[in-house]
Backbone bond lengths (Angstrom), bond angles and torsions (degrees), N, CA, C in turn:
res aa  C-N    CA-C-N  psi(-1)  N-CA   C-N-CA  omega(-1)  CA-C   N-CA-C  phi
1 M - - - 1.445 - - 1.532 107.55 -
2 I 1.330 116.03 144.93 1.465 120.91 177.35 1.525 109.54 -126.55
3 R 1.328 114.89 153.90 1.467 121.35 173.68 1.526 106.65 -113.24
4 V 1.315 115.65 124.06 1.458 122.06 -179.65 1.521 108.50 -111.49
5 T 1.330 116.58 131.05 1.468 121.24 174.76 1.523 108.69 -122.45
6 G 1.302 115.37 150.43 1.456 119.15 -179.48 1.509 111.69 177.94
7 K 1.318 114.43 -158.90 1.460 121.82 -178.50 1.522 108.74 -129.98
8 A 1.312 115.89 146.83 1.457 121.54 174.76 1.528 108.39 -127.50
9 K 1.311 116.18 136.30 1.462 121.35 176.05 1.518 107.96 -105.02
10 L 1.322 114.87 129.96 1.459 121.30 -177.48 1.523 110.87 -112.50
11 I 1.302 115.30 152.44 1.459 122.02 170.80 1.524 106.32 -113.62
12 V 1.332 116.24 125.08 1.457 120.84 -179.39 1.523 110.06 -125.81
13 N 1.315 114.84 151.49 1.455 121.21 171.77 1.522 107.22 -103.83
14 Y 1.316 116.76 138.74 1.461 119.99 179.21 1.515 109.61 -133.76
15 D 1.330 114.46 158.07 1.458 122.12 178.82 1.523 106.24 -147.81
16 V 1.327 117.03 114.02 1.459 121.11 -179.66 1.517 109.41 -131.86
17 E 1.315 115.14 155.04 1.460 121.09 173.49 1.517 107.90 -109.46
18 L 1.327 115.76 129.27 1.457 121.34 -179.69 1.520 109.30 -111.28
19 D 1.311 115.91 141.12 1.455 121.31 -179.49 1.530 109.41 -85.76
20 M 1.333 115.01 66.11 1.465 121.87 177.48 1.518 108.34 -160.75
21 T 1.305 115.22 164.59 1.467 119.91 178.93 1.530 108.88 -85.43
22 E 1.315 114.69 164.72 1.464 120.12 176.03 1.530 109.89 -60.41
23 E 1.314 116.77 -38.89 1.465 121.06 179.30 1.536 111.10 -63.28
24 E 1.327 116.53 -42.67 1.464 120.14 178.28 1.532 111.00 -63.20
25 F 1.334 115.44 -42.46 1.463 119.47 179.34 1.525 110.63 -64.15
26 D 1.328 116.49 -45.62 1.470 120.64 -179.33 1.520 112.65 -63.97
27 S 1.329 117.46 -26.44 1.468 119.80 -178.71 1.533 112.05 -77.56
28 L 1.329 117.19 -13.11 1.463 120.49 178.63 1.529 110.40 -76.69
29 S 1.321 115.87 152.30 1.465 119.51 173.68 1.528 108.59 -67.28
30 E 1.314 116.85 161.19 1.466 120.21 179.23 1.530 110.54 -59.80
31 R 1.313 116.22 -38.38 1.471 120.27 178.99 1.531 110.85 -62.54
32 K 1.331 116.85 -44.11 1.462 120.93 -179.90 1.534 110.89 -68.67
33 Q 1.341 117.63 -38.59 1.462 120.59 175.57 1.528 109.88 -58.23
34 N 1.336 116.05 -44.34 1.459 120.23 179.34 1.523 111.77 -63.44
35 E 1.325 117.24 -38.79 1.467 120.82 177.91 1.531 110.73 -63.79
36 V 1.328 116.20 -43.87 1.467 121.09 -179.97 1.526 109.77 -62.37
37 L 1.326 116.62 -45.56 1.460 120.23 179.48 1.525 111.37 -65.88
38 D 1.326 116.70 -42.79 1.465 121.04 179.85 1.521 111.04 -58.29
39 D 1.326 116.40 -41.11 1.465 120.84 178.90 1.530 112.28 -69.26
40 A 1.324 117.18 -30.53 1.467 121.12 -174.47 1.528 113.47 -87.44
41 I 1.325 117.55 -23.44 1.466 120.93 -175.72 1.525 110.07 -79.84
42 D 1.305 116.42 133.25 1.461 122.91 173.26 1.529 106.63 -85.25
43 W 1.331 116.02 90.27 1.459 121.42 -171.67 1.522 113.17 -62.53
44 I 1.304 118.25 -36.08 1.470 120.06 179.11 1.523 109.69 -62.60
45 E 1.311 116.06 -43.93 1.468 120.15 -178.67 1.529 111.65 -67.41
46 V 1.323 118.59 -47.62 1.470 119.55 -177.35 1.522 111.63 -67.81
47 C 1.331 117.91 -29.52 1.464 120.28 179.88 1.529 111.96 -72.13
48 R 1.306 117.32 -21.18 1.473 120.21 177.16 1.523 111.73 -61.43
49 N 1.314 116.36 -29.36 1.468 121.00 -178.70 1.523 112.50 -111.20
50 A 1.323 116.45 23.30 1.460 120.97 -176.38 1.524 112.09 -73.11
51 D 1.318 115.07 152.47 1.462 122.52 171.06 1.523 107.55 -102.36
52 V 1.324 117.16 137.46 1.456 120.67 177.71 1.519 108.49 -77.81
53 D 1.323 116.24 125.78 1.452 122.27 179.17 1.523 110.89 -94.11
54 E 1.328 116.09 -38.96 1.459 119.77 -175.25 1.521 109.09 -161.15
55 I 1.332 116.40 143.24 1.461 121.55 174.63 1.521 107.81 -127.46
56 D 1.329 116.28 124.02 1.458 122.42 177.35 1.518 108.95 -111.84
57 V 1.336 117.00 134.68 1.455 122.34 175.15 1.518 107.21 -97.74
58 D 1.349 116.35 119.34 1.457 121.48 178.83 1.515 112.75 -92.17
59 D 1.332 116.62 -33.76 1.456 119.73 -175.43 1.511 109.58 -153.59
60 L 1.308 115.19 149.86 1.449 122.66 179.33 1.519 107.01 -138.19
61 V 1.354 117.20 121.00 1.456 121.60 -176.37 1.518 108.84 -130.76
62 E 1.319 116.03 132.45 1.460 119.69 174.36 1.522 108.35 -81.26
63 V 1.334 115.42 130.65 1.478 119.57 -179.31 1.510 111.07 -117.67
């Protein structure tokens, strides 16, 4: 048996409603837009339907 550790990059689709106008959203910095979206996205739900983009193996250990 082996234990593999690493990282996986996922691609997810999200759809959220924000309580602001398009103009208000556009006036935010990119960093603030990302914070607002990060807070609004239900990450557990969107990850259920994620596509794997890349898998990296960092370590492999025989156990």
